[in-house]
C-alpha positions as CSV (number, residue, x, y, z in Angstrom):
1,V,108.3,74.5,115.8
2,V,110.0,76.2,112.8
3,Q,109.8,79.8,114.3
4,P,111.2,79.0,117.7
5,V,114.0,77.0,116.1
6,S,114.8,79.8,113.7
7,F,114.8,82.3,116.6
8,A,117.2,80.0,118.5
9,V,119.6,79.8,115.6
10,M,119.6,83.6,115.1
11,V,120.2,84.3,118.7
12,G,122.8,81.5,118.9
13,L,124.7,82.9,115.9
14,A,124.6,86.4,117.4
15,R,126.1,85.0,120.6
16,V,128.8,83.1,118.7
17,W,129.7,86.2,116.6
18,G,129.8,88.3,119.8
19,S,132.2,85.8,121.5
20,L,134.5,86.4,118.5
21,G,134.2,90.2,118.8
22,V,131.7,90.7,116.0
23,V,129.1,93.0,117.6
24,P,126.6,94.7,115.3
25,D,125.9,98.5,115.3
26,A,122.3,97.8,114.3
27,V,120.1,94.8,113.9
28,V,116.9,94.2,111.9
29,G,114.6,91.3,111.3
30,H,111.3,90.1,109.9
31,S,108.8,87.9,111.8
32,Q,110.6,86.0,114.5
33,G,113.7,87.8,113.3
34,E,112.3,91.0,114.7
35,I,112.0,89.4,118.1
36,A,115.6,88.0,117.8
37,A,116.8,91.5,116.8
38,A,115.1,93.0,119.8
39,H,116.8,90.6,122.1
40,V,120.2,91.1,120.5
41,A,119.7,94.8,120.8
42,G,119.0,94.5,124.5
43,I,115.4,95.5,124.3
44,L,114.0,92.1,125.3
45,S,115.5,89.6,127.7
46,L,116.1,86.1,126.4
47,E,113.3,84.8,128.5
48,D,110.8,87.5,127.3
49,A,111.9,87.1,123.6
50,A,111.6,83.3,123.8
51,A,108.1,83.6,125.3
52,V,107.0,86.0,122.6
53,V,108.2,83.6,119.9
54,A,106.6,80.6,121.5
55,L,103.3,82.3,122.0
56,R,103.3,83.8,118.5
57,S,104.1,80.3,117.1
58,Q,101.3,78.8,119.1
59,A,98.8,81.4,117.9
60,I,99.8,81.0,114.3
61,A,99.4,77.2,114.6
62,R,96.1,77.4,116.4
63,G,94.5,80.2,114.4
64,L,96.1,80.5,111.0
65,A,97.7,77.3,109.9
66,G,95.9,75.5,107.2
67,R,93.5,78.3,106.5
68,G,94.8,79.5,103.1
69,G,97.9,80.2,101.2
70,M,100.2,82.9,100.2
71,V,101.7,84.1,96.9
72,S,104.3,86.6,96.1
73,V,103.3,89.2,93.6
74,G,105.7,91.7,92.0
75,L,103.3,94.6,91.7
76,P,102.5,97.7,93.6
77,F,100.2,97.3,96.6
78,G,97.4,99.4,95.2
79,R,97.3,97.5,92.0
80,V,97.1,94.2,93.8
81,A,94.6,95.3,96.5
82,D,92.2,96.8,94.0
83,G,92.0,93.6,92.1
84,L,91.3,91.1,94.9
85,P,88.0,89.3,95.1
86,A,85.9,89.3,98.2
87,G,87.5,87.3,101.0
88,V,91.1,87.6,99.7
89,E,93.4,90.0,101.6
90,V,97.0,91.2,101.4
91,A,98.9,89.6,104.3
92,A,102.1,91.6,104.0
93,V,103.8,94.3,101.9
94,N,107.5,93.6,101.5
95,G,109.3,95.5,98.9
96,P,110.9,98.8,97.9
97,S,107.6,100.3,96.7
């Protein structure tokens, strides 16, 4: 339920800010934030965005939850990927390099 709730808060905040005249020139997000950004930008309807978030959340809960862990490593991708043992993979690359 965390991702749908987070999405709802993001969209709700954008609506509150909009009602006060604060309208972004650009939006960006990560994970469910990308979906919220697509809605705020007018690319997805609220119904479509909410459906994507709900289905994504269900897929994560059904297929990924409880199957491992994550760690943040402050090294370049190549250095990390080259040193991983079999069965361990890089899930995301988030950083300036």
